[in-house]
DSSP file (Angstrom, degrees, kcal/mol; ACC not computed):
  #  RESIDUE AA STRUCTURE BP1 BP2  ACC     N-H-->O    O-->H-N    N-H-->O    O-->H-N    TCO  KAPPA ALPHA  PHI   PSI    X-CA   Y-CA   Z-CA
    1    1 A M              0   0    0      0, 0.0     2,-0.2     0, 0.0    92,-0.1   0.000 360.0 360.0 360.0 138.0   16.2    1.3    5.0
    2    2 A T        -     0   0    0      1,-0.0     2,-0.8     2,-0.0    14,-0.2  -0.570 360.0-136.6 -85.3 149.9   18.4    0.1    7.8
    3    3 A R        +     0   0    0     -2,-0.2     2,-0.3    12,-0.1    -1,-0.0  -0.877  49.6 133.8-106.8  99.6   19.1   -3.6    8.3
    4    4 A E        -     0   0    0     -2,-0.8    12,-0.4    10,-0.1     2,-0.3  -0.964  61.4 -93.8-143.2 159.0   18.7   -4.3   12.0
    5    5 A T        -     0   0    0     -2,-0.3     2,-0.5    10,-0.1     9,-0.2  -0.594  39.7-148.1 -72.7 132.7   17.1   -6.8   14.2
    6    6 A I  E     -A   13   0A   0      7,-1.0     7,-1.9    -2,-0.3     2,-0.5  -0.902   4.0-152.3-106.3 128.8   13.6   -5.6   15.3
    7    7 A H  E     -A   12   0A   0     -2,-0.5     2,-0.5     5,-0.2     5,-0.2  -0.885  12.9-178.5-101.6 125.7   12.4   -6.6   18.7
    8    8 A T  E >   -A   11   0A   0      3,-2.8     3,-2.3    -2,-0.5     2,-0.3  -0.873  62.2 -62.1-125.4  97.4    8.6   -6.9   19.1
    9    9 A G  T 3  S-     0   0    0     -2,-0.5    -1,-0.0     1,-0.3     0, 0.0  -0.484 116.6 -21.5  63.5-127.1    7.7   -7.8   22.6
   10   10 A S  T 3  S+     0   0    0     -2,-0.3     2,-0.4    -3,-0.1    -1,-0.3   0.475 119.4  99.7 -90.7  -2.4    9.2  -11.2   23.3
   11   11 A Q  E <   -A    8   0A   0     -3,-2.3    -3,-2.8     2,-0.0     2,-0.5  -0.721  60.0-156.6 -89.2 130.5    9.4  -11.9   19.5
   12   12 A K  E     -A    7   0A   0     -2,-0.4     2,-0.5    -5,-0.2    -5,-0.2  -0.913   4.8-160.2-109.5 131.6   12.8  -11.4   17.9
   13   13 A R  E     -A    6   0A   0     -7,-1.9    -7,-1.0    -2,-0.5     3,-0.1  -0.934  14.9-130.5-114.3 129.7   13.0  -10.8   14.2
   14   14 A A        -     0   0    0     -2,-0.5    -8,-0.2    -9,-0.2   -10,-0.1  -0.298  47.7 -75.6 -67.6 160.5   16.1  -11.4   12.1
   15   15 A P        -     0   0    0      0, 0.0    -1,-0.2     0, 0.0   -10,-0.1  -0.235  56.9-103.0 -56.0 147.5   17.2   -8.6    9.8
   16   16 A T        -     0   0    0    -12,-0.4     2,-0.2   -14,-0.2    -3,-0.0  -0.351  34.0-127.7 -69.8 154.6   15.2   -8.2    6.7
   17   17 A S     >  -     0   0    0      1,-0.1     4,-2.2    -3,-0.1     5,-0.2  -0.647  18.6-115.5 -99.3 160.7   16.6   -9.5    3.4
   18   18 A A  H  > S+     0   0    0     -2,-0.2     4,-2.6     1,-0.2     5,-0.2   0.856 118.1  56.8 -60.4 -34.4   16.9   -7.6    0.2
   19   19 A A  H  > S+     0   0    0      2,-0.2     4,-2.2     1,-0.2    -1,-0.2   0.901 106.6  47.7 -66.1 -40.5   14.5  -10.2   -1.3
   20   20 A E  H  > S+     0   0    0      2,-0.2     4,-1.9     1,-0.2    -2,-0.2   0.924 113.1  48.2 -65.1 -43.8   11.8   -9.4    1.3
   21   21 A D  H  X S+     0   0    0     -4,-2.2     4,-2.4     1,-0.2    -2,-0.2   0.913 112.1  49.6 -61.4 -42.4   12.3   -5.6    0.8
   22   22 A R  H  X S+     0   0    0     -4,-2.6     4,-3.1     1,-0.2    -1,-0.2   0.885 107.2  55.4 -64.3 -39.1   12.0   -6.1   -3.0
   23   23 A E  H  X S+     0   0    0     -4,-2.2     4,-2.1     2,-0.2    -1,-0.2   0.905 110.0  45.5 -60.9 -41.9    8.9   -8.2   -2.6
   24   24 A V  H  X S+     0   0    0     -4,-1.9     4,-2.3     2,-0.2     5,-0.2   0.920 113.1  50.0 -67.7 -43.6    7.2   -5.3   -0.6
   25   25 A Q  H  X S+     0   0    0     -4,-2.4     4,-2.6     1,-0.2    -2,-0.2   0.933 111.6  48.6 -59.4 -45.9    8.4   -2.8   -3.2
   26   26 A D  H  X S+     0   0    0     -4,-3.1     4,-2.4     2,-0.2    -1,-0.2   0.890 108.6  54.9 -61.4 -39.9    7.0   -4.9   -6.0
   27   27 A F  H  X S+     0   0    0     -4,-2.1     4,-2.0    -5,-0.2    -2,-0.2   0.952 113.5  39.9 -57.4 -52.0    3.7   -5.3   -4.2
   28   28 A F  H  X S+     0   0    0     -4,-2.3     4,-2.6     2,-0.2    -2,-0.2   0.834 112.1  55.8 -72.9 -31.4    3.2   -1.6   -3.9
   29   29 A D  H  X S+     0   0    0     -4,-2.6     4,-2.5    -5,-0.2    -1,-0.2   0.928 109.9  47.3 -62.2 -43.3    4.6   -0.8   -7.4
   30   30 A R  H  X S+     0   0    0     -4,-2.4     4,-2.3     1,-0.2    -2,-0.2   0.897 111.7  51.0 -63.7 -40.5    1.9   -3.2   -8.8
   31   31 A M  H  X S+     0   0    0     -4,-2.0     4,-2.5    -5,-0.2    -2,-0.2   0.930 111.1  47.5 -63.4 -45.4   -0.7   -1.6   -6.6
   32   32 A G  H  X S+     0   0    0     -4,-2.6     4,-2.3     2,-0.2     5,-0.2   0.918 112.8  48.0 -62.8 -45.0    0.2    1.9   -7.9
   33   33 A R  H  X S+     0   0    0     -4,-2.5     4,-1.3     1,-0.2    -1,-0.2   0.912 113.1  49.0 -61.2 -42.5    0.2    0.9  -11.5
   34   34 A S  H  X>S+     0   0    0     -4,-2.3     5,-2.9    -5,-0.2     4,-0.6   0.894 110.7  50.2 -66.5 -40.7   -3.1   -0.9  -11.1
   35   35 A L  H ><5S+     0   0    0     -4,-2.5     3,-1.0     1,-0.2    -2,-0.2   0.945 113.2  43.9 -62.8 -48.5   -4.7    2.1   -9.4
   36   36 A T  H 3<5S+     0   0    0     -4,-2.3    -1,-0.2     1,-0.3    -2,-0.2   0.715 113.2  52.9 -73.7 -17.8   -3.6    4.7  -12.0
   37   37 A A  H 3<5S-     0   0    0     -4,-1.3    -1,-0.3    -5,-0.2    -2,-0.2   0.535 114.4-116.9 -88.4  -8.0   -4.6    2.3  -14.8
   38   38 A G  T <<5 +     0   0    0     -3,-1.0     2,-1.4    -4,-0.6     3,-0.2   0.725  65.2 146.4  79.8  21.9   -8.1    1.9  -13.4
   39   39 A D     >< +     0   0    0     -5,-2.9     4,-1.8    -6,-0.2     3,-0.4  -0.588  10.4 162.8 -93.8  74.0   -7.6   -1.9  -12.7
   40   40 A A  H  > S+     0   0    0     -2,-1.4     4,-2.7     1,-0.2    -1,-0.2   0.780  70.0  63.4 -63.8 -27.6   -9.7   -2.2   -9.5
   41   41 A G  H  > S+     0   0    0      2,-0.2     4,-1.7    -3,-0.2    -1,-0.2   0.914 104.5  45.0 -64.4 -43.4   -9.8   -6.0   -9.9
   42   42 A T  H  > S+     0   0    0     -3,-0.4     4,-0.6     2,-0.2    -2,-0.2   0.924 113.7  50.2 -65.4 -43.7   -6.1   -6.3   -9.6
   43   43 A V  H >< S+     0   0    0     -4,-1.8     3,-1.5     1,-0.2     4,-0.4   0.928 108.3  53.2 -59.8 -44.6   -6.1   -4.0   -6.6
   44   44 A A  H >< S+     0   0    0     -4,-2.7     3,-1.4     1,-0.3    -1,-0.2   0.866 103.0  58.0 -59.5 -37.2   -8.9   -6.0   -5.0
   45   45 A G  H 3< S+     0   0    0     -4,-1.7    -1,-0.3     1,-0.3    -2,-0.2   0.627  98.9  60.7 -68.6 -12.4   -6.9   -9.2   -5.3
   46   46 A M  T << S+     0   0    0     -3,-1.5    91,-2.6    -4,-0.6     2,-0.3   0.540  93.8  81.5 -90.1  -8.7   -4.1   -7.6   -3.3
   47   47 A W  E <  S-b  137   0B   0     -3,-1.4     2,-0.2    -4,-0.4    91,-0.2  -0.707  71.0-136.3-100.4 148.6   -6.3   -7.1   -0.2
   48   48 A A  E     -     0   0B   0     89,-2.8    16,-0.1    -2,-0.3    14,-0.1  -0.613  34.0-101.8 -88.8 159.7   -7.3   -9.6    2.4
   49   49 A V  E    S+     0   0B   0     -2,-0.2     2,-0.2     1,-0.1    14,-0.1  -0.997 103.7  39.0-128.2 126.3  -10.9   -9.8    3.6
   50   50 A P  E    S+     0   0B   0      0, 0.0     2,-0.3     0, 0.0    13,-0.2   0.515  85.8 151.4 -79.1 161.4  -11.8   -8.5    6.2
   51   51 A A  E     - C   0  62B   0     11,-2.0    11,-3.1    -2,-0.2     2,-0.4  -0.874  31.8-135.7-144.2 175.4   -9.7   -5.4    6.0
   52   52 A Y  E     -bC 139  61B   0     86,-2.1    88,-2.5    -2,-0.3     2,-0.4  -0.996   8.5-167.0-145.2 135.7   -9.9   -1.8    7.3
   53   53 A V  E     +bC 140  60B   0      7,-2.7     7,-3.3    -2,-0.4     2,-0.4  -0.987  15.7 176.5-121.0 129.0   -9.3    1.6    5.7
   54   54 A I  E     +bC 141  59B   0     86,-2.7    88,-3.0    -2,-0.4     2,-0.3  -0.997   7.6 152.8-136.5 139.4   -9.1    4.6    8.0
   55   55 A G  E >   -bC 142  58B   0      3,-3.2     3,-0.8    -2,-0.4    88,-0.1  -0.890  58.6 -85.2-149.3 178.1   -8.4    8.3    7.3
   56   56 A D  T 3  S+     0   0    0     86,-0.6    87,-0.1    -2,-0.3     3,-0.0   0.854 127.7  32.3 -58.9 -37.0   -9.2   11.7    8.8
   57   57 A A  T 3  S+     0   0    0      1,-0.1     2,-0.3    -3,-0.0    -1,-0.2   0.367 124.8  27.5-104.9   4.8  -12.5   11.9    6.9
   58   58 A M  E <   -C   55   0B   0     -3,-0.8    -3,-3.2     2,-0.0     2,-0.3  -0.997  45.1-167.1-160.6 159.5  -13.5    8.2    6.7
   59   59 A A  E     +C   54   0B   0     -2,-0.3     2,-0.4    -5,-0.2    -5,-0.2  -0.925  21.7 175.5-149.1 126.6  -13.3    4.8    8.3
   60   60 A Q  E     -C   53   0B   0     -7,-3.3    -7,-2.7    -2,-0.3     2,-0.4  -0.979  24.6-144.7-143.4 127.4  -14.5    1.7    6.4
   61   61 A A  E     -C   52   0B   0     -2,-0.4     2,-0.6    -9,-0.2    -9,-0.2  -0.713  19.5-144.8 -81.6 138.2  -14.5   -2.0    7.1
   62   62 A I  E     +C   51   0B   0    -11,-3.1   -11,-2.0    -2,-0.4     3,-0.1  -0.930  28.0 164.9-106.8 117.2  -13.9   -4.0    4.0
   63   63 A T        +     0   0    0     -2,-0.6     2,-0.3   -13,-0.2    -1,-0.1   0.488  59.7  23.5-114.1  -5.0  -15.9   -7.2    4.1
   64   64 A S  S  > S-     0   0    0      1,-0.1     4,-1.4   -16,-0.1     3,-0.3  -0.988  74.5-111.0-154.4 161.4  -15.7   -8.5    0.4
   65   65 A R  H  > S+     0   0    0     -2,-0.3     4,-2.4     1,-0.2     5,-0.2   0.860 118.8  59.2 -59.9 -35.9  -13.7   -8.2   -2.7
   66   66 A E  H  > S+     0   0    0      1,-0.2     4,-2.6     2,-0.2    -1,-0.2   0.875 100.0  55.9 -62.4 -38.1  -16.6   -6.3   -4.2
   67   67 A D  H  > S+     0   0    0     -3,-0.3     4,-2.4     2,-0.2    -1,-0.2   0.914 109.0  47.4 -58.0 -43.0  -16.2   -3.6   -1.5
   68   68 A I  H  X S+     0   0    0     -4,-1.4     4,-1.9     2,-0.2    -2,-0.2   0.930 110.9  50.1 -66.6 -45.6  -12.6   -3.2   -2.5
   69   69 A E  H  X S+     0   0    0     -4,-2.4     4,-1.2     1,-0.2    -2,-0.2   0.916 112.9  47.1 -60.1 -43.3  -13.5   -2.9   -6.2
   70   70 A K  H  < S+     0   0    0     -4,-2.6     4,-0.5     1,-0.2     3,-0.4   0.911 108.8  55.6 -62.5 -42.3  -16.2   -0.3   -5.4
   71   71 A F  H  < S+     0   0    0     -4,-2.4    -1,-0.2     1,-0.2    -2,-0.2   0.872 120.9  28.7 -58.8 -39.4  -13.8    1.6   -3.2
   72   72 A F  H >< S+     0   0    0     -4,-1.9     3,-1.6     1,-0.1     4,-0.4   0.444  90.8 100.8-103.5  -1.6  -11.2    2.0   -5.9
   73   73 A A  T 3< S+     0   0    0     -4,-1.2     3,-0.3    -3,-0.4     4,-0.3   0.841  90.0  37.6 -56.7 -38.4  -13.4    1.9   -9.1
   74   74 A G  T 3> S+     0   0    0     -4,-0.5     4,-2.3    -3,-0.2    -1,-0.3   0.355  86.4 102.3 -96.4   6.6  -13.3    5.7   -9.6
   75   75 A A  H <> S+     0   0    0     -3,-1.6     4,-2.7     1,-0.2     5,-0.2   0.916  79.8  50.2 -59.3 -47.4   -9.7    6.3   -8.6
   76   76 A K  H  > S+     0   0    0     -4,-0.4     4,-3.1    -3,-0.3    -1,-0.2   0.935 112.3  47.2 -58.8 -48.1   -8.3    6.6  -12.1
   77   77 A G  H  > S+     0   0    0     -4,-0.3     4,-2.1     1,-0.2    -1,-0.2   0.899 112.5  49.4 -60.7 -42.3  -11.0    9.1  -13.1
   78   78 A E  H  X S+     0   0    0     -4,-2.3     4,-0.7     2,-0.2    -1,-0.2   0.918 114.4  44.9 -64.4 -43.4  -10.5   11.2  -10.0
   79   79 A Y  H ><>S+     0   0    0     -4,-2.7     5,-2.4    -5,-0.2     3,-1.3   0.944 111.8  52.4 -64.3 -47.2   -6.7   11.3  -10.5
   80   80 A N  H ><5S+     0   0    0     -4,-3.1     3,-2.0     1,-0.3    -2,-0.2   0.862 101.2  60.6 -59.2 -38.0   -7.0   12.1  -14.2
   81   81 A K  H 3<5S+     0   0    0     -4,-2.1    -1,-0.3     1,-0.3    -2,-0.2   0.795 107.9  46.5 -57.6 -27.6   -9.3   15.0  -13.5
   82   82 A R  T <<5S-     0   0    0     -3,-1.3    -1,-0.3    -4,-0.7    -2,-0.2   0.307 124.2-103.5 -98.9   7.2   -6.4   16.5  -11.5
   83   83 A G  T < 5S+     0   0    0     -3,-2.0     2,-0.6     1,-0.3    30,-0.3   0.615  77.2 137.7  82.4  12.0   -3.8   15.8  -14.2
   84   84 A I      < +     0   0    0     -5,-2.4    -1,-0.3    -6,-0.2    28,-0.2  -0.829  14.2 157.8 -95.4 120.6   -2.4   12.8  -12.3
   85   85 A T        +     0   0    0     26,-2.8     2,-0.3    -2,-0.6    27,-0.2   0.523  60.7  13.6-118.1 -11.3   -1.6    9.9  -14.6
   86   86 A D  B     -D  111   0B   0     25,-1.7    25,-2.4    -7,-0.1     2,-0.3  -0.960  52.5-179.3-156.4 169.3    0.9    7.8  -12.7
   87   87 A T        -     0   0    0     -2,-0.3     2,-0.3    23,-0.2    23,-0.1  -0.927  12.1-147.9-157.2 178.0    2.6    7.3   -9.4
   88   88 A R        -     0   0    0     21,-0.4     2,-0.8    -2,-0.3   -59,-0.1  -0.963  28.3-106.7-149.0 161.1    5.2    5.1   -7.7
   89   89 A A        -     0   0    0     -2,-0.3     2,-0.8   -64,-0.2    19,-0.2  -0.821  28.6-169.2 -96.1 107.6    5.6    3.7   -4.3
   90   90 A D  E     -E  107   0B   0     17,-2.7    17,-2.8    -2,-0.8     2,-0.6  -0.863  17.1-145.2 -94.8 109.3    8.4    5.5   -2.4
   91   91 A I  E     +E  106   0B   0     -2,-0.8    15,-0.2    15,-0.2     3,-0.1  -0.644  21.9 178.7 -79.9 118.5    9.0    3.4    0.7
   92   92 A A  E     -     0   0B   0     13,-2.9     2,-0.3    -2,-0.6    -1,-0.2   0.841  68.8 -11.9 -84.6 -38.1    9.8    5.6    3.7
   93   93 A S  E     -E  105   0B   0     12,-1.2    12,-2.4   -92,-0.1     2,-0.4  -0.984  53.0-157.9-160.9 153.1   10.1    2.7    6.2
   94   94 A L  E     -E  104   0B   0     -2,-0.3     2,-0.4    10,-0.2    10,-0.2  -0.997   6.9-173.3-130.9 137.3    9.4   -1.0    6.6
   95   95 A E  E     -E  103   0B   0      8,-2.2     8,-2.6    -2,-0.4     2,-0.4  -0.939  11.9-153.4-132.7 113.2    9.0   -2.8    9.9
   96   96 A W  E     -E  102   0B   0     -2,-0.4     2,-0.6     6,-0.2     6,-0.3  -0.713   6.1-164.9 -83.3 131.5    8.7   -6.6    9.8
   97   97 A I  E  >  -E  101   0B   0      4,-3.2     4,-1.2    -2,-0.4     3,-0.5  -0.941  64.9 -35.4-117.8 105.1    6.8   -8.0   12.8
   98   98 A G  T  4 S-     0   0    0     -2,-0.6   -92,-0.1     1,-0.2   -85,-0.0  -0.397  99.9 -58.6  71.1-159.3    7.4  -11.7   13.0
   99   99 A D  T  4 S+     0   0    0      1,-0.1    -1,-0.2    -2,-0.1     3,-0.0   0.567 131.8  38.9 -96.0 -10.2    7.8  -13.5    9.8
  100  100 A R  T  4 S+     0   0    0     -3,-0.5    29,-3.0     1,-0.1     2,-0.4   0.595  99.9  70.7-118.1 -13.6    4.4  -12.7    8.2
  101  101 A I  E  <  +EF  97 128B   0     -4,-1.2    -4,-3.2    27,-0.2     2,-0.4  -0.893  48.7 176.3-115.4 135.7    3.5   -9.1    9.0
  102  102 A V  E     -EF  96 127B   0     25,-2.2    25,-2.9    -2,-0.4     2,-0.5  -1.000  17.1-152.6-135.7 136.4    5.1   -5.9    7.7
  103  103 A V  E     -EF  95 126B   0     -8,-2.6    -8,-2.2    -2,-0.4     2,-0.4  -0.936  20.5-169.4-105.9 125.8    4.2   -2.3    8.3
  104  104 A A  E     -EF  94 125B   0     21,-2.7    21,-2.8    -2,-0.5     2,-0.6  -0.965  18.9-153.8-124.7 127.9    5.1    0.0    5.5
  105  105 A D  E     -EF  93 124B   0    -12,-2.4   -13,-2.9    -2,-0.4   -12,-1.2  -0.899  27.3-173.6 -95.4 120.6    5.1    3.8    5.3
  106  106 A I  E     -EF  91 123B   0     17,-3.0    17,-2.3    -2,-0.6     2,-0.5  -0.947  20.1-156.8-123.1 134.4    4.6    4.7    1.6
  107  107 A R  E     -EF  90 122B   0    -17,-2.8   -17,-2.7    -2,-0.4    15,-0.3  -0.944   9.9-159.3-105.0 130.9    4.7    8.1   -0.1
  108  108 A W  E     - F   0 121B   0     13,-3.7    13,-1.7    -2,-0.5     2,-0.2  -0.893   8.3-154.3-110.0  99.0    2.8    8.2   -3.4
  109  109 A P  E     - F   0 120B   0      0, 0.0     2,-0.6     0, 0.0   -21,-0.4  -0.516  17.8-125.3 -70.9 141.7    4.0   11.1   -5.6
  110  110 A Y  E     -     0   0B   0      9,-2.6     8,-3.3    -2,-0.2     2,-0.4  -0.794  30.8-165.4 -86.6 122.1    1.4   12.4   -8.0
  111  111 A L  E     -DF  86 117B   0    -25,-2.4   -26,-2.8    -2,-0.6   -25,-1.7  -0.909   7.1-145.8-113.7 136.3    3.0   12.3  -11.5
  112  112 A D    >   -     0   0    0      4,-2.5     3,-2.2    -2,-0.4   -28,-0.1  -0.250  44.1 -81.7 -87.8-176.8    1.6   14.0  -14.6
  113  113 A A  T 3  S+     0   0    0    -30,-0.3   -29,-0.1     1,-0.3    -1,-0.1   0.683 131.7  51.1 -61.4 -19.1    1.7   12.8  -18.2
  114  114 A H  T 3  S-     0   0    0      2,-0.1    -1,-0.3     0, 0.0     3,-0.1   0.364 120.6-106.1 -99.0   4.0    5.3   14.1  -18.5
  115  115 A G  S <  S+     0   0    0     -3,-2.2     2,-0.3     1,-0.3    -2,-0.1   0.561  72.3 144.6  83.7   8.3    6.5   12.4  -15.3
  116  116 A N        -     0   0    0      1,-0.1    -4,-2.5     2,-0.0     2,-0.4  -0.598  54.5-116.6 -81.3 140.8    6.6   15.6  -13.4
  117  117 A E  E     +F  111   0B   0     -2,-0.3    -6,-0.2    -6,-0.2     3,-0.1  -0.642  34.9 173.1 -78.9 127.5    5.7   15.5   -9.7
  118  118 A V  E     -     0   0B   0     -8,-3.3     2,-0.3    -2,-0.4    -7,-0.1  -0.014  62.2 -49.7-124.1  28.0    2.6   17.5   -9.0
  119  119 A G  E     -     0   0B   0     -9,-0.4    -9,-2.6     2,-0.0     2,-0.3  -0.899  58.5-145.9 135.9-164.8    1.9   16.6   -5.4
  120  120 A G  E     -F  109   0B   0    -11,-0.3    26,-2.7    -2,-0.3     2,-0.3  -0.973   5.4-144.3 177.0 172.6    1.6   13.5   -3.3
  121  121 A E  E     -FG 108 145B   0    -13,-1.7   -13,-3.7    -2,-0.3     2,-0.3  -0.942  13.8-144.4-147.6 166.4    0.0   11.6   -0.5
  122  122 A S  E     +FG 107 144B   0     22,-1.7    21,-1.7    -2,-0.3    22,-0.9  -0.971  13.8 177.8-138.8 155.6    1.2    9.1    2.1
  123  123 A S  E     -FG 106 142B   0    -17,-2.3   -17,-3.0    -2,-0.3     2,-0.5  -0.973  24.0-133.0-148.2 158.1   -0.3    6.1    3.8
  124  124 A T  E     -FG 105 141B   0     17,-2.3    17,-3.1    -2,-0.3     2,-0.4  -0.982  28.7-167.8-115.8 129.8    0.8    3.4    6.3
  125  125 A Y  E     -FG 104 140B   0    -21,-2.8   -21,-2.7    -2,-0.5     2,-0.5  -0.894  17.3-150.7-120.6 145.1   -0.1   -0.1    5.4
  126  126 A T  E     -FG 103 139B   0     13,-2.4    12,-2.9    -2,-0.4    13,-1.5  -0.975  21.1-174.8-113.0 119.3   -0.1   -3.4    7.3
  127  127 A L  E     -FG 102 137B   0    -25,-2.9   -25,-2.2    -2,-0.5     2,-0.4  -0.828   6.0-164.8-110.0 150.3    0.4   -6.4    5.1
  128  128 A R  E     -FG 101 136B   0      8,-2.5     8,-1.6    -2,-0.3     2,-0.4  -0.999  23.2-122.7-137.0 134.8    0.3  -10.1    6.2
  129  129 A R  E     - G   0 135B   0    -29,-3.0     6,-0.3    -2,-0.4   -30,-0.0  -0.622  33.0-140.3 -74.2 124.9    1.6  -13.1    4.4
  130  130 A D    >   -     0   0    0      4,-3.0     3,-2.1    -2,-0.4    -1,-0.1  -0.135  33.0 -88.2 -78.5-179.6   -1.3  -15.5    3.9
  131  131 A D  T 3  S+     0   0    0      1,-0.3    -1,-0.1     2,-0.1    -2,-0.1   0.722 129.3  56.1 -64.8 -20.6   -1.0  -19.3    4.2
  132  132 A A  T 3  S-     0   0    0      2,-0.1    -1,-0.3     0, 0.0    -3,-0.0   0.448 121.8-107.4 -88.2  -1.1    0.0  -19.5    0.5
  133  133 A G  S <  S+     0   0    0     -3,-2.1     2,-0.4     1,-0.3    -2,-0.1   0.520  75.4 134.0  91.3   5.4    2.9  -17.1    1.1
  134  134 A Q        -     0   0    0     -6,-0.0    -4,-3.0     1,-0.0    -1,-0.3  -0.722  57.5-120.7 -93.3 137.5    1.4  -14.1   -0.6
  135  135 A L  E     - G   0 129B   0     -2,-0.4     2,-0.4    -6,-0.3    -6,-0.2  -0.577  33.9-174.6 -71.9 135.3    1.4  -10.7    0.9
  136  136 A K  E     - G   0 128B   0     -8,-1.6    -8,-2.5    -2,-0.3     2,-0.4  -0.988  26.1-117.4-132.9 142.8   -2.1   -9.2    1.4
  137  137 A L  E     +bG  47 127B   0    -91,-2.6   -89,-2.8    -2,-0.4   -10,-0.2  -0.664  36.6 164.1 -82.1 127.9   -3.1   -5.8    2.6
  138  138 A H  E     +     0   0B   0    -12,-2.9   -86,-2.1    -2,-0.4     2,-0.4   0.727  63.0  25.3-112.0 -36.9   -5.1   -5.8    5.8
  139  139 A I  E     -bG  52 126B   0    -13,-1.5   -13,-2.4   -88,-0.2     2,-0.5  -0.997  56.0-170.9-137.9 133.5   -5.0   -2.2    7.1
  140  140 A A  E     -bG  53 125B   0    -88,-2.5   -86,-2.7    -2,-0.4     2,-0.7  -0.986   4.2-167.0-124.3 121.9   -4.6    1.1    5.4
  141  141 A L  E     -bG  54 124B   0    -17,-3.1   -17,-2.3    -2,-0.5     2,-0.8  -0.922  16.6-149.4-105.4 106.3   -4.1    4.3    7.3
  142  142 A M  E     -bG  55 123B   0    -88,-3.0   -86,-0.6    -2,-0.7   -19,-0.2  -0.670  15.0-175.5 -81.7 110.7   -4.6    7.1    4.9
  143  143 A R  E     -     0   0B   0    -21,-1.7   -20,-0.2    -2,-0.8    -1,-0.2   0.653  38.8-131.6 -83.6 -15.7   -2.4   10.0    6.0
  144  144 A G  E     - G   0 122B   0    -22,-0.9   -22,-1.7    -3,-0.1    -1,-0.2  -0.268  32.4 -35.5  98.9 178.5   -3.6   12.3    3.3
  145  145 A E  E     - G   0 121B   0    -24,-0.2   -24,-0.3     1,-0.1     2,-0.2  -0.396  61.2-104.4 -78.1 153.2   -2.3   14.6    0.7
  146  146 A E              0   0    0    -26,-2.7   -26,-0.2     1,-0.1    -1,-0.1  -0.491 360.0 360.0 -71.9 146.3    0.7   16.8    1.2
  147  147 A R              0   0    0     -2,-0.2    -1,-0.1   -28,-0.1    -2,-0.0   0.421 360.0 360.0 -93.2 360.0    0.0   20.5    1.8
């Protein structure tokens, strides 16, 4: 990732710090571990409400924590059926917009029980730091699986 000042309209953003980048990496690492472990409750706690998920085959407004838990409840089983037991968050790019918003392009490699990559998918996420200083996911653009 490059360290440069990002200009967003009239708003000027100082270069990101290693700590900010690490915080985003840790956020997505926790999300990936929770998804593959079937911990929909932890994943739900990482989202803001309201939120929005959009992909080629779906668009869904998220209006409650329960919506998020339902959305991700079957993820582990679906991944396991395909031999996927783990993932990690490979950050392709981060763009901080102001001090509270970051847009992250993430590649999620599909890993089997031996740690071998068996495919992957990517998404673009918009996170916003809440009033308590915690990053929360607001928008997910599901780019889909690799062909």
